[in-house]
mmCIF file of the N, C-alpha and C atoms, coordinates in Angstrom:
data_MODEL
# 
_entry.id   MODEL 
# 
loop_
_atom_site.group_PDB 
_atom_site.id 
_atom_site.type_symbol 
_atom_site.label_atom_id 
_atom_site.label_alt_id 
_atom_site.label_comp_id 
_atom_site.label_asym_id 
_atom_site.label_entity_id 
_atom_site.label_seq_id 
_atom_site.pdbx_PDB_ins_code 
_atom_site.Cartn_x 
_atom_site.Cartn_y 
_atom_site.Cartn_z 
_atom_site.occupancy 
_atom_site.B_iso_or_equiv 
_atom_site.pdbx_formal_charge 
_atom_site.auth_seq_id 
_atom_site.auth_comp_id 
_atom_site.auth_asym_id 
_atom_site.auth_atom_id 
_atom_site.pdbx_PDB_model_num 
ATOM 1   N N  . UNK A 1 1  ? 95.386  140.576 87.322  1.00 0.00 ? 1  UNK A N  1 
ATOM 2   C CA . UNK A 1 1  ? 94.614  140.993 88.468  1.00 0.00 ? 1  UNK A CA 1 
ATOM 3   C C  . UNK A 1 1  ? 95.047  140.183 89.688  1.00 0.00 ? 1  UNK A C  1 
ATOM 4   N N  . UNK A 1 2  ? 95.082  140.811 90.797  1.00 0.00 ? 2  UNK A N  1 
ATOM 5   C CA . UNK A 1 2  ? 95.502  140.163 92.047  1.00 0.00 ? 2  UNK A CA 1 
ATOM 6   C C  . UNK A 1 2  ? 94.348  139.360 92.639  1.00 0.00 ? 2  UNK A C  1 
ATOM 7   N N  . UNK A 1 3  ? 94.622  138.110 92.973  1.00 0.00 ? 3  UNK A N  1 
ATOM 8   C CA . UNK A 1 3  ? 93.614  137.285 93.654  1.00 0.00 ? 3  UNK A CA 1 
ATOM 9   C C  . UNK A 1 3  ? 94.181  136.860 94.997  1.00 0.00 ? 3  UNK A C  1 
ATOM 10  N N  . UNK A 1 4  ? 93.367  136.931 96.019  1.00 0.00 ? 4  UNK A N  1 
ATOM 11  C CA . UNK A 1 4  ? 93.847  136.528 97.346  1.00 0.00 ? 4  UNK A CA 1 
ATOM 12  C C  . UNK A 1 4  ? 94.254  135.051 97.364  1.00 0.00 ? 4  UNK A C  1 
ATOM 13  N N  . UNK A 1 5  ? 95.143  134.737 98.274  1.00 0.00 ? 5  UNK A N  1 
ATOM 14  C CA . UNK A 1 5  ? 95.663  133.365 98.400  1.00 0.00 ? 5  UNK A CA 1 
ATOM 15  C C  . UNK A 1 5  ? 94.547  132.361 98.643  1.00 0.00 ? 5  UNK A C  1 
ATOM 16  N N  . UNK A 1 6  ? 93.565  132.700 99.458  1.00 0.00 ? 6  UNK A N  1 
ATOM 17  C CA . UNK A 1 6  ? 92.512  131.749 99.793  1.00 0.00 ? 6  UNK A CA 1 
ATOM 18  C C  . UNK A 1 6  ? 91.649  131.408 98.586  1.00 0.00 ? 6  UNK A C  1 
ATOM 19  N N  . UNK A 1 7  ? 91.546  132.312 97.598  1.00 0.00 ? 7  UNK A N  1 
ATOM 20  C CA . UNK A 1 7  ? 90.781  132.001 96.391  1.00 0.00 ? 7  UNK A CA 1 
ATOM 21  C C  . UNK A 1 7  ? 91.516  130.966 95.552  1.00 0.00 ? 7  UNK A C  1 
ATOM 22  N N  . UNK A 1 8  ? 92.820  131.061 95.500  1.00 0.00 ? 8  UNK A N  1 
ATOM 23  C CA . UNK A 1 8  ? 93.600  130.040 94.801  1.00 0.00 ? 8  UNK A CA 1 
ATOM 24  C C  . UNK A 1 8  ? 93.421  128.686 95.474  1.00 0.00 ? 8  UNK A C  1 
ATOM 25  N N  . UNK A 1 9  ? 93.323  128.700 96.779  1.00 0.00 ? 9  UNK A N  1 
ATOM 26  C CA . UNK A 1 9  ? 93.090  127.464 97.519  1.00 0.00 ? 9  UNK A CA 1 
ATOM 27  C C  . UNK A 1 9  ? 91.748  126.862 97.183  1.00 0.00 ? 9  UNK A C  1 
ATOM 28  N N  . UNK A 1 10 ? 90.730  127.702 97.053  1.00 0.00 ? 10 UNK A N  1 
ATOM 29  C CA . UNK A 1 10 ? 89.399  127.216 96.678  1.00 0.00 ? 10 UNK A CA 1 
ATOM 30  C C  . UNK A 1 10 ? 89.450  126.556 95.303  1.00 0.00 ? 10 UNK A C  1 
ATOM 31  N N  . UNK A 1 11 ? 90.148  127.204 94.402  1.00 0.00 ? 11 UNK A N  1 
ATOM 32  C CA . UNK A 1 11 ? 90.258  126.673 93.041  1.00 0.00 ? 11 UNK A CA 1 
ATOM 33  C C  . UNK A 1 11 ? 90.962  125.318 93.055  1.00 0.00 ? 11 UNK A C  1 
ATOM 34  N N  . UNK A 1 12 ? 91.996  125.203 93.852  1.00 0.00 ? 12 UNK A N  1 
ATOM 35  C CA . UNK A 1 12 ? 92.713  123.930 93.957  1.00 0.00 ? 12 UNK A CA 1 
ATOM 36  C C  . UNK A 1 12 ? 91.815  122.835 94.519  1.00 0.00 ? 12 UNK A C  1 
ATOM 37  N N  . UNK A 1 13 ? 91.036  123.181 95.538  1.00 0.00 ? 13 UNK A N  1 
ATOM 38  C CA . UNK A 1 13 ? 90.125  122.209 96.137  1.00 0.00 ? 13 UNK A CA 1 
ATOM 39  C C  . UNK A 1 13 ? 89.086  121.768 95.117  1.00 0.00 ? 13 UNK A C  1 
ATOM 40  N N  . UNK A 1 14 ? 88.563  122.712 94.338  1.00 0.00 ? 14 UNK A N  1 
ATOM 41  C CA . UNK A 1 14 ? 87.578  122.362 93.319  1.00 0.00 ? 14 UNK A CA 1 
ATOM 42  C C  . UNK A 1 14 ? 88.187  121.448 92.259  1.00 0.00 ? 14 UNK A C  1 
ATOM 43  N N  . UNK A 1 15 ? 89.426  121.725 91.861  1.00 0.00 ? 15 UNK A N  1 
ATOM 44  C CA . UNK A 1 15 ? 90.102  120.864 90.885  1.00 0.00 ? 15 UNK A CA 1 
ATOM 45  C C  . UNK A 1 15 ? 90.319  119.466 91.447  1.00 0.00 ? 15 UNK A C  1 
ATOM 46  N N  . UNK A 1 16 ? 90.684  119.373 92.726  1.00 0.00 ? 16 UNK A N  1 
ATOM 47  C CA . UNK A 1 16 ? 90.894  118.068 93.347  1.00 0.00 ? 16 UNK A CA 1 
ATOM 48  C C  . UNK A 1 16 ? 89.591  117.285 93.420  1.00 0.00 ? 16 UNK A C  1 
ATOM 49  N N  . UNK A 1 17 ? 88.495  117.971 93.772  1.00 0.00 ? 17 UNK A N  1 
ATOM 50  C CA . UNK A 1 17 ? 87.193  117.303 93.823  1.00 0.00 ? 17 UNK A CA 1 
ATOM 51  C C  . UNK A 1 17 ? 86.811  116.773 92.446  1.00 0.00 ? 17 UNK A C  1 
ATOM 52  N N  . UNK A 1 18 ? 87.053  117.591 91.434  1.00 0.00 ? 18 UNK A N  1 
ATOM 53  C CA . UNK A 1 18 ? 86.739  117.178 90.063  1.00 0.00 ? 18 UNK A CA 1 
ATOM 54  C C  . UNK A 1 18 ? 87.598  115.977 89.658  1.00 0.00 ? 18 UNK A C  1 
ATOM 55  N N  . UNK A 1 19 ? 88.853  116.000 90.050  1.00 0.00 ? 19 UNK A N  1 
ATOM 56  C CA . UNK A 1 19 ? 89.756  114.902 89.726  1.00 0.00 ? 19 UNK A CA 1 
ATOM 57  C C  . UNK A 1 19 ? 89.296  113.597 90.363  1.00 0.00 ? 19 UNK A C  1 
ATOM 58  N N  . UNK A 1 20 ? 88.830  113.657 91.610  1.00 0.00 ? 20 UNK A N  1 
ATOM 59  C CA . UNK A 1 20 ? 88.387  112.445 92.294  1.00 0.00 ? 20 UNK A CA 1 
ATOM 60  C C  . UNK A 1 20 ? 87.040  111.955 91.796  1.00 0.00 ? 20 UNK A C  1 
ATOM 61  N N  . UNK A 1 21 ? 86.230  112.849 91.241  1.00 0.00 ? 21 UNK A N  1 
ATOM 62  C CA . UNK A 1 21 ? 84.940  112.440 90.701  1.00 0.00 ? 21 UNK A CA 1 
ATOM 63  C C  . UNK A 1 21 ? 85.094  111.731 89.361  1.00 0.00 ? 21 UNK A C  1 
ATOM 64  N N  . UNK A 1 22 ? 86.096  112.116 88.574  1.00 0.00 ? 22 UNK A N  1 
ATOM 65  C CA . UNK A 1 22 ? 86.321  111.477 87.281  1.00 0.00 ? 22 UNK A CA 1 
ATOM 66  C C  . UNK A 1 22 ? 86.828  110.058 87.502  1.00 0.00 ? 22 UNK A C  1 
ATOM 67  N N  . UNK A 1 23 ? 86.285  109.131 86.739  1.00 0.00 ? 23 UNK A N  1 
ATOM 68  C CA . UNK A 1 23 ? 86.674  107.734 86.914  1.00 0.00 ? 23 UNK A CA 1 
ATOM 69  C C  . UNK A 1 23 ? 87.274  107.134 85.653  1.00 0.00 ? 23 UNK A C  1 
ATOM 70  N N  . UNK A 1 24 ? 87.614  107.951 84.684  1.00 0.00 ? 24 UNK A N  1 
ATOM 71  C CA . UNK A 1 24 ? 88.164  107.436 83.430  1.00 0.00 ? 24 UNK A CA 1 
ATOM 72  C C  . UNK A 1 24 ? 89.526  106.778 83.631  1.00 0.00 ? 24 UNK A C  1 
ATOM 73  N N  . UNK A 1 25 ? 90.432  107.465 84.289  1.00 0.00 ? 25 UNK A N  1 
ATOM 74  C CA . UNK A 1 25 ? 91.787  106.958 84.455  1.00 0.00 ? 25 UNK A CA 1 
ATOM 75  C C  . UNK A 1 25 ? 91.933  105.963 85.587  1.00 0.00 ? 25 UNK A C  1 
ATOM 76  N N  . UNK A 1 26 ? 90.968  105.912 86.469  1.00 0.00 ? 26 UNK A N  1 
ATOM 77  C CA . UNK A 1 26 ? 91.091  105.046 87.636  1.00 0.00 ? 26 UNK A CA 1 
ATOM 78  C C  . UNK A 1 26 ? 91.026  103.570 87.254  1.00 0.00 ? 26 UNK A C  1 
ATOM 79  N N  . UNK A 1 27 ? 90.297  103.224 86.233  1.00 0.00 ? 27 UNK A N  1 
ATOM 80  C CA . UNK A 1 27 ? 90.145  101.815 85.897  1.00 0.00 ? 27 UNK A CA 1 
ATOM 81  C C  . UNK A 1 27 ? 91.479  101.197 85.464  1.00 0.00 ? 27 UNK A C  1 
ATOM 82  N N  . UNK A 1 28 ? 92.283  101.927 84.718  1.00 0.00 ? 28 UNK A N  1 
ATOM 83  C CA . UNK A 1 28 ? 93.578  101.404 84.283  1.00 0.00 ? 28 UNK A CA 1 
ATOM 84  C C  . UNK A 1 28 ? 94.493  101.169 85.482  1.00 0.00 ? 28 UNK A C  1 
ATOM 85  N N  . UNK A 1 29 ? 94.474  102.077 86.432  1.00 0.00 ? 29 UNK A N  1 
ATOM 86  C CA . UNK A 1 29 ? 95.302  101.928 87.625  1.00 0.00 ? 29 UNK A CA 1 
ATOM 87  C C  . UNK A 1 29 ? 94.817  100.741 88.455  1.00 0.00 ? 29 UNK A C  1 
ATOM 88  N N  . UNK A 1 30 ? 93.512  100.605 88.578  1.00 0.00 ? 30 UNK A N  1 
ATOM 89  C CA . UNK A 1 30 ? 92.967  99.483  89.341  1.00 0.00 ? 30 UNK A CA 1 
ATOM 90  C C  . UNK A 1 30 ? 93.329  98.151  88.689  1.00 0.00 ? 30 UNK A C  1 
ATOM 91  N N  . UNK A 1 31 ? 93.218  98.072  87.371  1.00 0.00 ? 31 UNK A N  1 
ATOM 92  C CA . UNK A 1 31 ? 93.588  96.838  86.680  1.00 0.00 ? 31 UNK A CA 1 
ATOM 93  C C  . UNK A 1 31 ? 95.075  96.525  86.859  1.00 0.00 ? 31 UNK A C  1 
ATOM 94  N N  . UNK A 1 32 ? 95.903  97.533  86.815  1.00 0.00 ? 32 UNK A N  1 
ATOM 95  C CA . UNK A 1 32 ? 97.342  97.317  87.004  1.00 0.00 ? 32 UNK A CA 1 
ATOM 96  C C  . UNK A 1 32 ? 97.631  96.802  88.409  1.00 0.00 ? 32 UNK A C  1 
ATOM 97  N N  . UNK A 1 33 ? 96.930  97.352  89.411  1.00 0.00 ? 33 UNK A N  1 
ATOM 98  C CA . UNK A 1 33 ? 97.123  96.886  90.786  1.00 0.00 ? 33 UNK A CA 1 
ATOM 99  C C  . UNK A 1 33 ? 96.648  95.444  90.938  1.00 0.00 ? 33 UNK A C  1 
ATOM 100 N N  . UNK A 1 34 ? 95.519  95.108  90.329  1.00 0.00 ? 34 UNK A N  1 
ATOM 101 C CA . UNK A 1 34 ? 95.019  93.726  90.396  1.00 0.00 ? 34 UNK A CA 1 
ATOM 102 C C  . UNK A 1 34 ? 95.989  92.758  89.746  1.00 0.00 ? 34 UNK A C  1 
ATOM 103 N N  . UNK A 1 35 ? 96.496  93.115  88.586  1.00 0.00 ? 35 UNK A N  1 
ATOM 104 C CA . UNK A 1 35 ? 97.450  92.246  87.893  1.00 0.00 ? 35 UNK A CA 1 
ATOM 105 C C  . UNK A 1 35 ? 98.702  92.064  88.732  1.00 0.00 ? 35 UNK A C  1 
ATOM 106 N N  . UNK A 1 36 ? 99.169  93.132  89.351  1.00 0.00 ? 36 UNK A N  1 
ATOM 107 C CA . UNK A 1 36 ? 100.348 93.039  90.213  1.00 0.00 ? 36 UNK A CA 1 
ATOM 108 C C  . UNK A 1 36 ? 100.119 92.126  91.404  1.00 0.00 ? 36 UNK A C  1 
ATOM 109 N N  . UNK A 1 37 ? 98.971  92.270  92.060  1.00 0.00 ? 37 UNK A N  1 
ATOM 110 C CA . UNK A 1 37 ? 98.669  91.422  93.218  1.00 0.00 ? 37 UNK A CA 1 
ATOM 111 C C  . UNK A 1 37 ? 98.503  89.959  92.813  1.00 0.00 ? 37 UNK A C  1 
ATOM 112 N N  . UNK A 1 38 ? 97.815  89.718  91.712  1.00 0.00 ? 38 UNK A N  1 
ATOM 113 C CA . UNK A 1 38 ? 97.625  88.339  91.247  1.00 0.00 ? 38 UNK A CA 1 
ATOM 114 C C  . UNK A 1 38 ? 98.960  87.706  90.909  1.00 0.00 ? 38 UNK A C  1 
ATOM 115 N N  . UNK A 1 39 ? 99.831  88.443  90.237  1.00 0.00 ? 39 UNK A N  1 
ATOM 116 C CA . UNK A 1 39 ? 101.134 87.872  89.884  1.00 0.00 ? 39 UNK A CA 1 
ATOM 117 C C  . UNK A 1 39 ? 101.992 87.637  91.127  1.00 0.00 ? 39 UNK A C  1 
ATOM 118 N N  . UNK A 1 40 ? 101.895 88.516  92.109  1.00 0.00 ? 40 UNK A N  1 
ATOM 119 C CA . UNK A 1 40 ? 102.649 88.335  93.350  1.00 0.00 ? 40 UNK A CA 1 
ATOM 120 C C  . UNK A 1 40 ? 102.203 87.075  94.087  1.00 0.00 ? 40 UNK A C  1 
ATOM 121 N N  . UNK A 1 41 ? 100.885 86.899  94.239  1.00 0.00 ? 41 UNK A N  1 
ATOM 122 C CA . UNK A 1 41 ? 100.377 85.717  94.925  1.00 0.00 ? 41 UNK A CA 1 
ATOM 123 C C  . UNK A 1 41 ? 100.630 84.441  94.113  1.00 0.00 ? 41 UNK A C  1 
ATOM 124 N N  . UNK A 1 42 ? 100.567 84.549  92.797  1.00 0.00 ? 42 UNK A N  1 
ATOM 125 C CA . UNK A 1 42 ? 100.856 83.385  91.955  1.00 0.00 ? 42 UNK A CA 1 
ATOM 126 C C  . UNK A 1 42 ? 102.305 82.944  92.123  1.00 0.00 ? 42 UNK A C  1 
ATOM 127 N N  . UNK A 1 43 ? 103.207 83.896  92.154  1.00 0.00 ? 43 UNK A N  1 
ATOM 128 C CA . UNK A 1 43 ? 104.623 83.572  92.329  1.00 0.00 ? 43 UNK A CA 1 
ATOM 129 C C  . UNK A 1 43 ? 104.879 82.955  93.695  1.00 0.00 ? 43 UNK A C  1 
ATOM 130 N N  . UNK A 1 44 ? 104.239 83.498  94.720  1.00 0.00 ? 44 UNK A N  1 
ATOM 131 C CA . UNK A 1 44 ? 104.415 82.953  96.066  1.00 0.00 ? 44 UNK A CA 1 
ATOM 132 C C  . UNK A 1 44 ? 103.887 81.519  96.135  1.00 0.00 ? 44 UNK A C  1 
ATOM 133 N N  . UNK A 1 45 ? 102.735 81.272  95.522  1.00 0.00 ? 45 UNK A N  1 
ATOM 134 C CA . UNK A 1 45 ? 102.176 79.919  95.507  1.00 0.00 ? 45 UNK A CA 1 
ATOM 135 C C  . UNK A 1 45 ? 103.072 78.971  94.715  1.00 0.00 ? 45 UNK A C  1 
ATOM 136 N N  . UNK A 1 46 ? 103.598 79.446  93.600  1.00 0.00 ? 46 UNK A N  1 
ATOM 137 C CA . UNK A 1 46 ? 104.500 78.629  92.784  1.00 0.00 ? 46 UNK A CA 1 
ATOM 138 C C  . UNK A 1 46 ? 105.746 78.241  93.574  1.00 0.00 ? 46 UNK A C  1 
ATOM 139 N N  . UNK A 1 47 ? 106.316 79.184  94.287  1.00 0.00 ? 47 UNK A N  1 
ATOM 140 C CA . UNK A 1 47 ? 107.519 78.885  95.061  1.00 0.00 ? 47 UNK A CA 1 
ATOM 141 C C  . UNK A 1 47 ? 107.214 77.894  96.182  1.00 0.00 ? 47 UNK A C  1 
ATOM 142 N N  . UNK A 1 48 ? 106.107 78.071  96.870  1.00 0.00 ? 48 UNK A N  1 
ATOM 143 C CA . UNK A 1 48 ? 105.742 77.176  97.967  1.00 0.00 ? 48 UNK A CA 1 
ATOM 144 C C  . UNK A 1 48 ? 105.441 75.778  97.450  1.00 0.00 ? 48 UNK A C  1 
ATOM 145 N N  . UNK A 1 49 ? 104.610 75.691  96.439  1.00 0.00 ? 49 UNK A N  1 
ATOM 146 C CA . UNK A 1 49 ? 104.258 74.386  95.884  1.00 0.00 ? 49 UNK A CA 1 
ATOM 147 C C  . UNK A 1 49 ? 105.466 73.717  95.227  1.00 0.00 ? 49 UNK A C  1 
ATOM 148 N N  . UNK A 1 50 ? 106.348 74.511  94.672  1.00 0.00 ? 50 UNK A N  1 
ATOM 149 C CA . UNK A 1 50 ? 107.562 73.954  94.064  1.00 0.00 ? 50 UNK A CA 1 
ATOM 150 C C  . UNK A 1 50 ? 108.443 73.264  95.099  1.00 0.00 ? 50 UNK A C  1 
ATOM 151 N N  . UNK A 1 51 ? 108.595 73.887  96.246  1.00 0.00 ? 51 UNK A N  1 
ATOM 152 C CA . UNK A 1 51 ? 109.412 73.284  97.314  1.00 0.00 ? 51 UNK A CA 1 
ATOM 153 C C  . UNK A 1 51 ? 108.760 72.013  97.843  1.00 0.00 ? 51 UNK A C  1 
ATOM 154 N N  . UNK A 1 52 ? 107.440 72.050  98.027  1.00 0.00 ? 52 UNK A N  1 
ATOM 155 C CA . UNK A 1 52 ? 106.732 70.874  98.535  1.00 0.00 ? 52 UNK A CA 1 
ATOM 156 C C  . UNK A 1 52 ? 106.831 69.732  97.532  1.00 0.00 ? 52 UNK A C  1 
ATOM 157 N N  . UNK A 1 53 ? 106.604 70.042  96.264  1.00 0.00 ? 53 UNK A N  1 
ATOM 158 C CA . UNK A 1 53 ? 106.680 69.019  95.222  1.00 0.00 ? 53 UNK A CA 1 
ATOM 159 C C  . UNK A 1 53 ? 108.083 68.424  95.143  1.00 0.00 ? 53 UNK A C  1 
ATOM 160 N N  . UNK A 1 54 ? 109.094 69.267  95.232  1.00 0.00 ? 54 UNK A N  1 
ATOM 161 C CA . UNK A 1 54 ? 110.470 68.781  95.191  1.00 0.00 ? 54 UNK A CA 1 
ATOM 162 C C  . UNK A 1 54 ? 110.745 67.835  96.366  1.00 0.00 ? 54 UNK A C  1 
ATOM 163 N N  . UNK A 1 55 ? 110.273 68.201  97.546  1.00 0.00 ? 55 UNK A N  1 
ATOM 164 C CA . UNK A 1 55 ? 110.505 67.356  98.718  1.00 0.00 ? 55 UNK A CA 1 
ATOM 165 C C  . UNK A 1 55 ? 109.806 66.008  98.570  1.00 0.00 ? 55 UNK A C  1 
ATOM 166 N N  . UNK A 1 56 ? 108.589 65.995  98.052  1.00 0.00 ? 56 UNK A N  1 
ATOM 167 C CA . UNK A 1 56 ? 107.861 64.740  97.863  1.00 0.00 ? 56 UNK A CA 1 
ATOM 168 C C  . UNK A 1 56 ? 108.581 63.851  96.853  1.00 0.00 ? 56 UNK A C  1 
ATOM 169 N N  . UNK A 1 57 ? 108.985 64.415  95.741  1.00 0.00 ? 57 UNK A N  1 
ATOM 170 C CA . UNK A 1 57 ? 109.676 63.629  94.709  1.00 0.00 ? 57 UNK A CA 1 
ATOM 171 C C  . UNK A 1 57 ? 111.018 63.125  95.232  1.00 0.00 ? 57 UNK A C  1 
ATOM 172 N N  . UNK A 1 58 ? 111.721 63.948  95.977  1.00 0.00 ? 58 UNK A N  1 
ATOM 173 C CA . UNK A 1 58 ? 113.009 63.532  96.536  1.00 0.00 ? 58 UNK A CA 1 
ATOM 174 C C  . UNK A 1 58 ? 112.825 62.369  97.519  1.00 0.00 ? 58 UNK A C  1 
ATOM 175 N N  . UNK A 1 59 ? 111.797 62.443  98.373  1.00 0.00 ? 59 UNK A N  1 
ATOM 176 C CA . UNK A 1 59 ? 111.537 61.348  99.306  1.00 0.00 ? 59 UNK A CA 1 
ATOM 177 C C  . UNK A 1 59 ? 111.158 60.067  98.566  1.00 0.00 ? 59 UNK A C  1 
ATOM 178 N N  . UNK A 1 60 ? 110.350 60.193  97.523  1.00 0.00 ? 60 UNK A N  1 
ATOM 179 C CA . UNK A 1 60 ? 109.979 59.015  96.736  1.00 0.00 ? 60 UNK A CA 1 
ATOM 180 C C  . UNK A 1 60 ? 111.214 58.406  96.073  1.00 0.00 ? 60 UNK A C  1 
ATOM 181 N N  . UNK A 1 61 ? 112.095 59.234  95.554  1.00 0.00 ? 61 UNK A N  1 
ATOM 182 C CA . UNK A 1 61 ? 113.299 58.749  94.895  1.00 0.00 ? 61 UNK A CA 1 
ATOM 183 C C  . UNK A 1 61 ? 114.206 58.012  95.901  1.00 0.00 ? 61 UNK A C  1 
ATOM 184 N N  . UNK A 1 62 ? 114.334 58.566  97.088  1.00 0.00 ? 62 UNK A N  1 
ATOM 185 C CA . UNK A 1 62 ? 115.155 57.909  98.106  1.00 0.00 ? 62 UNK A CA 1 
ATOM 186 C C  . UNK A 1 62 ? 114.590 56.555  98.494  1.00 0.00 ? 62 UNK A C  1 
ATOM 187 N N  . UNK A 1 63 ? 113.276 56.467  98.628  1.00 0.00 ? 63 UNK A N  1 
ATOM 188 C CA . UNK A 1 63 ? 112.626 55.193  98.972  1.00 0.00 ? 63 UNK A CA 1 
ATOM 189 C C  . UNK A 1 63 ? 112.802 54.178  97.854  1.00 0.00 ? 63 UNK A C  1 
ATOM 190 N N  . UNK A 1 64 ? 112.683 54.613  96.627  1.00 0.00 ? 64 UNK A N  1 
ATOM 191 C CA . UNK A 1 64 ? 112.772 53.695  95.493  1.00 0.00 ? 64 UNK A CA 1 
ATOM 192 C C  . UNK A 1 64 ? 114.188 53.193  95.273  1.00 0.00 ? 64 UNK A C  1 
ATOM 193 N N  . UNK A 1 65 ? 115.173 54.030  95.519  1.00 0.00 ? 65 UNK A N  1 
ATOM 194 C CA . UNK A 1 65 ? 116.561 53.642  95.275  1.00 0.00 ? 65 UNK A CA 1 
ATOM 195 C C  . UNK A 1 65 ? 117.222 53.033  96.504  1.00 0.00 ? 65 UNK A C  1 
ATOM 196 N N  . UNK A 1 66 ? 116.542 53.070  97.640  1.00 0.00 ? 66 UNK A N  1 
ATOM 197 C CA . UNK A 1 66 ? 117.112 52.496  98.843  1.00 0.00 ? 66 UNK A CA 1 
ATOM 198 C C  . UNK A 1 66 ? 118.094 53.408  99.531  1.00 0.00 ? 66 UNK A C  1 
ATOM 199 N N  . UNK A 1 67 ? 118.162 54.651  99.121  1.00 0.00 ? 67 UNK A N  1 
ATOM 200 C CA . UNK A 1 67 ? 119.096 55.606  99.732  1.00 0.00 ? 67 UNK A CA 1 
ATOM 201 C C  . UNK A 1 67 ? 118.494 56.230  100.982 1.00 0.00 ? 67 UNK A C  1 
ATOM 202 N N  . UNK A 1 68 ? 117.302 55.824  101.341 1.00 0.00 ? 68 UNK A N  1 
ATOM 203 C CA . UNK A 1 68 ? 116.640 56.441  102.479 1.00 0.00 ? 68 UNK A CA 1 
ATOM 204 C C  . UNK A 1 68 ? 117.121 55.907  103.816 1.00 0.00 ? 68 UNK A C  1 
ATOM 205 N N  . UNK A 1 69 ? 117.954 54.933  103.848 1.00 0.00 ? 69 UNK A N  1 
ATOM 206 C CA . UNK A 1 69 ? 118.479 54.512  105.132 1.00 0.00 ? 69 UNK A CA 1 
ATOM 207 C C  . UNK A 1 69 ? 118.266 53.088  105.316 1.00 0.00 ? 69 UNK A C  1 
# 
């Protein structure tokens, strides 16, 4: 049977509304995004703190060995 184009559009809109109302699959995506963000910020903090720690230890080593000048 022939259905007008606008009726197919209505059906699509109803399916989209139903999809956005369902929350079963959204939790897995949200958890994945949280894990990704946490790991990104953790890596950035690790790199920053690693450089600072290296600089402090290097300065202490230079002072202790007399290579600081």
